[in-house]
C-alpha positions as a Python dict, from the first residue, in 0.01 Angstrom:
ca = {
    (1, 'M'): (0, 0, 0),
    (2, 'F'): (298, -106, 211),
    (3, 'D'): (302, -473, 308),
    (4, 'P'): (510, -524, 626),
    (5, 'T'): (529, -900, 571),
    (6, 'V'): (769, -855, 278),
    (7, 'P'): (1061, -694, 469),
    (8, 'L'): (996, -931, 760),
    (9, 'T'): (1019, -1230, 524),
    (10, 'L'): (1339, -1099, 368),
    (11, 'A'): (1490, -1043, 713),
    (12, 'A'): (1389, -1397, 814),
    (13, 'L'): (1569, -1536, 510),
    (14, 'V'): (1892, -1365, 612),
    (15, 'L'): (1850, -1493, 969),
    (16, 'V'): (1794, -1848, 844),
    (17, 'G'): (2116, -1829, 643),
    (18, 'M'): (2298, -1704, 952),
    (19, 'A'): (2157, -1990, 1161),
    (20, 'L'): (2260, -2251, 902),
    (21, 'A'): (2612, -2108, 902),
    (22, 'L'): (2633, -2093, 1282),
    (23, 'S'): (2525, -2456, 1314),
    (24, 'Q'): (2742, -2568, 1017),
    (25, 'F'): (2435, -2750, 885),
    (26, 'C'): (2516, -3032, 642),
    (27, 'M'): (2341, -3365, 599),
    (28, 'V'): (2656, -3540, 476),
    (29, 'R'): (2839, -3427, 788),
    (30, 'A'): (2547, -3537, 1005),
    (31, 'V'): (2523, -3888, 861),
    (32, 'L'): (2899, -3947, 865),
    (33, 'G'): (2910, -3806, 1218),
    (34, 'V'): (2662, -4066, 1346),
    (35, 'A'): (2866, -4341, 1177),
    (36, 'G'): (3177, -4208, 1351),
    (37, 'G'): (3015, -4160, 1691),
    (38, 'A'): (2970, -3778, 1678),
    (39, 'F'): (2599, -3710, 1724),
    (40, 'A'): (2572, -3330, 1748),
    (41, 'P'): (2543, -3260, 1370),
    (42, 'A'): (2261, -3515, 1330),
    (43, 'R'): (2082, -3382, 1638),
    (44, 'C'): (2102, -3037, 1481),
    (45, 'V'): (1939, -3161, 1157),
    (46, 'L'): (1664, -3351, 1341),
    (47, 'A'): (1594, -3066, 1584),
    (48, 'I'): (1542, -2812, 1305),
    (49, 'S'): (1313, -3042, 1109),
    (50, 'L'): (1111, -3125, 1421),
    (51, 'A'): (1082, -2757, 1513),
    (52, 'I'): (950, -2682, 1164),
    (53, 'A'): (694, -2961, 1193),
    (54, 'L'): (570, -2833, 1530),
    (55, 'M'): (554, -2475, 1403),
    (56, 'L'): (353, -2586, 1099),
    (57, 'Q'): (107, -2763, 1326),
    (58, 'L'): (70, -2449, 1534),
    (59, 'L'): (24, -2233, 1225),
    (60, 'G'): (-216, -2486, 1077),
    (61, 'W'): (-429, -2479, 1392),
    (62, 'W'): (-425, -2099, 1388),
    (63, 'R'): (-474, -2042, 1015),
    (64, 'G'): (-686, -2341, 918),
    (65, 'G'): (-458, -2615, 789),
    (66, 'E'): (-189, -2671, 529),
    (67, 'A'): (-264, -2670, 156),
    (68, 'M'): (70, -2785, 10),
    (69, 'P'): (46, -3130, -151),
    (70, 'I'): (250, -3424, -23),
    (71, 'Y'): (352, -3753, -181),
    (72, 'A'): (370, -4124, -108),
    (73, 'P'): (698, -4319, -134),
    (74, 'A'): (778, -4458, -479),
    (75, 'A'): (1067, -4644, -644),
    (76, 'P'): (1200, -4333, -827),
    (77, 'V'): (1216, -4148, -494),
    (78, 'V'): (1429, -4421, -339),
    (79, 'F'): (1658, -4440, -642),
    (80, 'G'): (1685, -4061, -661),
    (81, 'G'): (1766, -4035, -291),
    (82, 'L'): (2033, -4305, -316),
    (83, 'L'): (2189, -4130, -617),
    (84, 'F'): (2183, -3796, -438),
    (85, 'G'): (2349, -3945, -130),
    (86, 'I'): (2632, -4099, -334),
    (87, 'A'): (2688, -3774, -526),
    (88, 'A'): (2669, -3556, -213),
    (89, 'R'): (2929, -3775, -40),
    (90, 'A'): (3159, -3751, -343),
    (91, 'N'): (3094, -3377, -361),
    (92, 'G'): (3182, -3340, 6),
    (93, 'G'): (2859, -3171, 110),
    (94, 'C'): (2487, -3133, 47),
    (95, 'Y'): (2322, -2819, -94),
    (96, 'V'): (2345, -2627, 233),
    (97, 'G'): (2692, -2753, 319),
    (98, 'S'): (2825, -2660, -26),
    (99, 'L'): (2680, -2309, -2),
    (100, 'N'): (2837, -2273, 341),
    (101, 'E'): (3178, -2350, 194),
    (102, 'L'): (3123, -2113, -97),
    (103, 'C'): (3032, -1835, 146),
    (104, 'R'): (3359, -1901, 329),
    (105, 'G'): (3548, -1821, 10),
    (106, 'H'): (3604, -2171, -128),
    (107, 'W'): (3565, -2095, -498),
    (108, 'R'): (3573, -2459, -603),
    (109, 'R'): (3210, -2477, -489),
    (110, 'L'): (3119, -2268, -793),
    (111, 'Y'): (3170, -2590, -993),
    (112, 'T'): (2918, -2765, -768),
    (113, 'V'): (2663, -2484, -803),
    (114, 'A'): (2713, -2476, -1180),
    (115, 'G'): (2652, -2851, -1185),
    (116, 'W'): (2324, -2808, -1000),
    (117, 'V'): (2205, -2547, -1247),
    (118, 'L'): (2309, -2750, -1553),
    (119, 'G'): (2145, -3062, -1412),
    (120, 'F'): (1814, -2884, -1363),
    (121, 'A'): (1844, -2731, -1709),
    (122, 'L'): (1879, -3074, -1870),
    (123, 'L'): (1614, -3259, -1670),
    (124, 'R'): (1245, -3211, -1609),
    (125, 'Q'): (1084, -3321, -1287),
    (126, 'P'): (836, -3608, -1321),
    (127, 'A'): (503, -3573, -1145),
    (128, 'L'): (413, -3813, -865),
    (129, 'P'): (49, -3851, -761),
    (130, 'A'): (-14, -3598, -485),
    (131, 'H'): (-257, -3605, -197),
    (132, 'G'): (-360, -3375, 84),
    (133, 'Q'): (-209, -3370, 428),
    (134, 'R'): (-316, -3663, 646),
    (135, 'P'): (-306, -3631, 1025),
    (136, 'W'): (-167, -3980, 1082),
    (137, 'E'): (127, -3913, 848),
    (138, 'V'): (211, -3591, 1032),
    (139, 'A'): (185, -3769, 1368),
    (140, 'L'): (409, -4050, 1243),
    (141, 'V'): (677, -3808, 1124),
    (142, 'I'): (673, -3607, 1447),
    (143, 'A'): (691, -3926, 1654),
    (144, 'C'): (983, -4066, 1452),
    (145, 'L'): (1177, -3738, 1461),
    (146, 'T'): (1124, -3714, 1837),
    (147, 'A'): (1230, -4076, 1890),
    (148, 'L'): (1544, -4035, 1680),
    (149, 'L'): (1635, -3713, 1858),
    (150, 'L'): (1589, -3873, 2201),
    (151, 'H'): (1788, -4180, 2096),
    (152, 'L'): (2082, -3975, 1970),
    (153, 'G'): (2063, -3762, 2284),
    (154, 'W'): (2084, -4075, 2497),
    (155, 'R'): (2384, -4200, 2301),
    (156, 'A'): (2551, -3858, 2328),
    (157, 'R'): (2504, -3855, 2706),
    (158, 'R'): (2655, -4202, 2734),
    (159, 'R'): (2963, -4071, 2551),
    (160, 'Q'): (2950, -3746, 2750),
    (161, 'Q'): (2922, -3541, 2430),
    (162, 'P'): (2786, -3189, 2477),
    (163, 'F'): (2548, -3057, 2214),
    (164, 'C'): (2786, -2840, 2011),
    (165, 'P'): (2688, -2860, 1641),
    (166, 'N'): (2974, -2638, 1518),
    (167, 'P'): (3323, -2726, 1649),
    (168, 'A'): (3448, -2384, 1538),
    (169, 'L'): (3212, -2219, 1790),
    (170, 'S'): (3280, -2371, 2130),
    (171, 'T'): (3048, -2118, 2296),
    (172, 'L'): (2751, -2238, 2089),
    (173, 'R'): (2659, -2537, 2297),
    (174, 'G'): (2393, -2666, 2532),
    (175, 'G'): (2100, -2429, 2582),
    (176, 'R'): (2234, -2173, 2334),
    (177, 'A'): (2258, -2434, 2061),
    (178, 'W'): (1909, -2569, 2133),
    (179, 'G'): (1773, -2216, 2128),
    (180, 'L'): (1929, -2156, 1788),
    (181, 'M'): (1781, -2480, 1652),
    (182, 'L'): (1431, -2402, 1778),
    (183, 'T'): (1443, -2040, 1661),
    (184, 'S'): (1567, -2129, 1313),
    (185, 'G'): (1305, -2405, 1286),
    (186, 'A'): (1031, -2161, 1386),
    (187, 'L'): (1151, -1911, 1125),
    (188, 'M'): (1155, -2181, 856),
    (189, 'G'): (802, -2280, 949),
    (190, 'L'): (691, -1919, 902),
    (191, 'L'): (875, -1901, 569),
    (192, 'H'): (700, -2221, 464),
    (193, 'H'): (367, -2043, 495),
    (194, 'S'): (501, -1749, 296),
    (195, 'A'): (520, -1984, -8),
    (196, 'W'): (834, -1804, -129),
    (197, 'P'): (1086, -2036, -303),
    (198, 'W'): (1365, -1970, -54),
    (199, 'D'): (1544, -2303, 6),
    (200, 'P'): (1888, -2333, -163),
    (201, 'S'): (1795, -2611, -408),
    (202, 'T'): (1502, -2401, -534),
    (203, 'L'): (1737, -2128, -653),
    (204, 'A'): (1939, -2381, -857),
    (205, 'R'): (1618, -2526, -1003),
    (206, 'E'): (1488, -2185, -1108),
    (207, 'L'): (1821, -2093, -1269),
    (208, 'G'): (1815, -2424, -1455),
    (209, 'R'): (1468, -2347, -1586),
    (210, 'A'): (1592, -2007, -1699),
    (211, 'L'): (1862, -2180, -1907),
    (212, 'R'): (1583, -2380, -2073),
    (213, 'G'): (1413, -2056, -2169),
    (214, 'E'): (1143, -2063, -1903),
    (215, 'A'): (1074, -1746, -1711),
    (216, 'P'): (1160, -1803, -1344),
    (217, 'P'): (949, -1627, -1079),
    (218, 'A'): (1099, -1302, -956),
    (219, 'A'): (1055, -1424, -598),
    (220, 'G'): (1312, -1696, -668),
    (221, 'A'): (1586, -1437, -625),
    (222, 'C'): (1500, -1417, -255),
    (223, 'A'): (1687, -1746, -209),
    (224, 'L'): (2008, -1544, -252),
    (225, 'L'): (1944, -1395, 92),
    (226, 'V'): (2017, -1732, 255),
    (227, 'P'): (2381, -1744, 137),
    (228, 'L'): (2404, -1373, 220),
    (229, 'G'): (2325, -1460, 580),
    (230, 'M'): (2586, -1735, 569),
    (231, 'W'): (2850, -1494, 439),
    (232, 'I'): (2768, -1237, 708),
    (233, 'V'): (2829, -1496, 982),
    (234, 'H'): (3153, -1627, 832),
    (235, 'R'): (3273, -1270, 782),
    (236, 'R'): (3188, -1163, 1136),
    (237, 'L'): (3353, -1470, 1289),
    (238, 'G'): (3665, -1438, 1074),
    (239, 'L'): (3606, -1775, 907),
    (240, 'V'): (3633, -1646, 549),
    (241, 'E'): (3944, -1787, 382),
    (242, 'W'): (3969, -1737, 9),
    (243, 'R'): (4068, -2052, -176),
    (244, 'S'): (4095, -2053, -554),
    (245, 'A'): (3945, -2328, -766),
    (246, 'E'): (4182, -2576, -929),
    (247, 'L'): (4154, -2792, -1237),
    (248, 'A'): (4121, -3101, -1017),
    (249, 'D'): (3804, -2950, -873),
    (250, 'L'): (3630, -2969, -1210),
    (251, 'K'): (3494, -3311, -1106),
    (252, 'L'): (3259, -3126, -871),
    (253, 'L'): (3071, -3004, -1179),
    (254, 'F'): (2983, -3365, -1257),
    (255, 'W'): (2884, -3449, -901),
    (256, 'G'): (2670, -3136, -886),
    (257, 'M'): (2484, -3252, -1196),
    (258, 'V'): (2432, -3597, -1043),
    (259, 'M'): (2293, -3434, -729),
    (260, 'S'): (2040, -3253, -949),
    (261, 'L'): (1954, -3580, -1119),
    (262, 'G'): (1884, -3739, -781),
    (263, 'T'): (1679, -3435, -681),
    (264, 'V'): (1462, -3457, -993),
    (265, 'W'): (1396, -3830, -959),
    (266, 'G'): (1355, -3808, -582),
    (267, 'M'): (1106, -3519, -600),
    (268, 'G'): (1323, -3309, -372),
    (269, 'A'): (1673, -3243, -241),
    (270, 'N'): (1780, -3295, 117),
    (271, 'D'): (1698, -2933, 207),
    (272, 'S'): (1348, -2944, 58),
    (273, 'Y'): (1291, -3282, 224),
    (274, 'L'): (1398, -3158, 567),
    (275, 'F'): (1265, -2802, 551),
    (276, 'R'): (943, -2849, 351),
    (277, 'Y'): (811, -3198, 284),
    (278, 'L'): (903, -3401, 592),
    (279, 'P'): (754, -3148, 841),
    (280, 'L'): (431, -3170, 638),
    (281, 'G'): (417, -3546, 686),
    (282, 'S'): (517, -3635, 330),
    (283, 'L'): (642, -3992, 357),
    (284, 'H'): (823, -3969, 23),
    (285, 'A'): (1068, -3739, 204),
    (286, 'A'): (1121, -4000, 476),
    (287, 'A'): (1196, -4264, 210),
    (288, 'G'): (1421, -4026, 18),
    (289, 'L'): (1618, -3922, 326),
    (290, 'T'): (1669, -4286, 426),
    (291, 'A'): (1800, -4366, 78),
    (292, 'M'): (2024, -4057, 88),
    (293, 'S'): (2173, -4169, 418),
    (294, 'I'): (2246, -4513, 274),
    (295, 'G'): (2411, -4351, -29),
    (296, 'I'): (2628, -4133, 194),
    (297, 'L'): (2737, -4434, 400),
    (298, 'L'): (2825, -4660, 107),
    (299, 'P'): (3195, -4755, 130),
    (300, 'L'): (3292, -4573, -189),
    (301, 'E'): (3625, -4389, -186),
    (302, 'W'): (3655, -4086, -414),
    (303, 'N'): (3989, -3961, -283),
    (304, 'P'): (4288, -4151, -436),
    (305, 'Q'): (4520, -4028, -157),
    (306, 'E'): (4284, -4168, 108),
    (307, 'R'): (4266, -4502, -75),
    (308, 'T'): (4647, -4522, -96),
    (309, 'R'): (4682, -4435, 274),
    (310, 'K'): (4443, -4714, 373),
    (311, 'K'): (4631, -4969, 165),
    (312, 'N'): (4958, -4875, 331),
}
């Protein structure tokens, strides 16, 4: 019997990939942007996560609640988040940001993706004690996301910065940009209820398990539709520029593996934190994201040319 939800879910995955490409979604870019006084990328990240949280509340009210377990903050989560933030900064992008570059034709990102897969193949995720969704945790997360979004909006207005998350798309600003954020967040909330492993870090984890000899679920392949959507947008907008990988880019393999290490210890990557756990009210995601932001902002210089320029 034909199930119409399957093609609708697959179409939603492509649309999510297109939205992430249009908004140039990247946590590293968002955190560094706030530090440099550019608030649009961070507002984009917060708006999507808040929209997911609100959609999940609506779906929970309609369908009878959320069954996915959530976790309390723990020391390994903080350490894993800090490690991920340092590695993502050195890598030059988070999971979503790296896939965006790969879909633009930057082949050096294959080293990063290979590092993710190898890292997940070598490491096994420890189990934190789980508990069911608690209303006060959800309310706290929604309140904090709303407060942060309003605060950054206030700071942006003081600097007269329009909401334009992607500088390459000057027409995607204001109401259009907010509409894209809300629509993509709503789609992600619906995908959350589909229980399909669609977020980018999930694909790397399943491929890593396959290298260990474990049979990955067939549904894991649906995560490939997210980068497909990214590629479609970059292709349509003429942003694809093929760049070959160089020997100097081999270091990205190492940083990709360290990102996986942080993901395993932190019980989630930045995409699973923002798209899955945080909207559910899982406070381990709030702790992990805070640690990631600190790791991204640490004054560590990975570019020798930049270090030489600063000295001169």
